[in-house]
N, C-alpha and C positions, 0 to 999 in steps of 0.2 A: 504494500500500500504506500503510495508516495506521500511525503510529508505535506501537511497543510501549509501552504505558503503564507496564509494569513497570520499564522503564529510563528513563522520562522523569522528570526531577527538577522538582517543583513548588517554586518559590521563594516563600516567604511573607514574606521580609524582604529588605531591601537588603543587598548584599554589603558586609560590613564590611572595612575595610582598617586594619591596624595600622601605625603609623609610629613610627620611632625615629631620632633624630639621632646621627650618629657623626662625630667630628672626625678628620681624617687626621693621624696622628702620625708622627714620624720612624720608628718601628718598622714602619710600613706602606710606607715609601719606600725607593727606591734612593738612592745617594749624591747624585743630582741633585735629590732632593726630589719625585720622581714615584712614584706608587703602583706597587709591584712587583706585577704582575698576580696571582700566587698569594695575595697578602695580601687581595684582595677576597673570597676564599673564607672566610677567617677572619672578615671583617666580615659576610658573608652569614650564617654560622653564629651569630655573636653576635646578629644581628637576629632570627633564628628562635628562638634561646634566650630572648631578651628577650620575644618574643611569647608563647611558651609560658608563661613566668612571669607576665607582666603581663596579657596578653590572654586566655589560656586558664585561668590559675590552676593550672597543672600544670608547675611548674618542673623543670628537668633534675635538680636535687638531689633533689627528691621522687621523680621518675620513676625515676632510676637507683639512688640510695642507699636509699630507703625501699621503693619498689615493685618494685625489681629488673627494670625494664623500660627500653627505649630505642627510639630511632628511627634505625636504621641507614640510611645512604644506599644507594639502589639504582640511581639514575641521576641525573646532573647535566648540564645543558646551560646554558652561560653565554655571554653576548654582552657585548662591550666596545665602547663607542661613542666615548668621549672620555677622555683621561687625567685623573686627579685629582692634585692637588698637595698638598704639605705645608701644613696649615692650612685646607684646604677643609672645609666642613661639609656632609656628605652626609645627605640624608633617605632612609632605607630604608623602603620600603613593602612590607608582607607581606600576601599574600592567598592564599586557597585556590583552585586551579584545578579540583581534583577530589578528592573524599573517598570512600574506600571503607572497608569495615569493618576492614581490616588495613593500609591504606596511605593515603598522602596525597601529592598533587602540590601543592607550594607554589611560588608565584611571588614572587620578590623583585626589586625594582628600586631602584636608587640614583640620586638626583637631587641636583644642586648648583644651588640656585635652581630654575629650570624646565628646566635642561639635563640630559638623561638621560646618565648616565655608564656604567652597566652594568646587566645584569639576568641572572636565572638562574631556571631551573625545576629544582626539587629533588624527586625522588621518594624518599620515605622510607617504610620499612615501620614497623610497630609490633610490637615483639618482646619476648618474655620473655628475660631474661638467664639464667634458670635452664635453660630448654630450648633456648636459641639458635634459636628458631623464631618465625615470625610468629604473632600472636595478635590478637584483637579489641580495639579501643579500649575503655576503660572507658566506660560509658554516658554519664556526665556530661561527660567529656572530649569524646566524639563530638558531643554536643549543642552544646557551646561551639564546637567546630571548624566545625560546620554554619553558625554565624552568619557565618563568613568565606567561605563558599562560594556 
């Protein structure tokens, strides 16, 4: 049976990956200087927020305060490979695994040097804060998000 071309995604450009470095600070760690696992979620969200501001040009302050829109989390799956310690410099890599007109599946991984420390898949909807319901991405934002998918 031939694939349905309506659902096939033709890629015209290489998948872009956004990277940002984060230093592990005491606020991320338990008293022994090892990252407290829930703190990785704060770092993941920071990396996604940085990507929206710097890579997409649609920062959360504009999205939420000016446009009254947001990206609520719908599903999160995370994996933890090796612990990180106080002072480690982690490189967070952000890319799009799937983009739909009202949601996005974002993959984020953190490395220290070439050693993978953790990764996560984040399904976010795009929502109107006025109606508290999903809505379509703005056209220009969607076009920029496509560059990472």
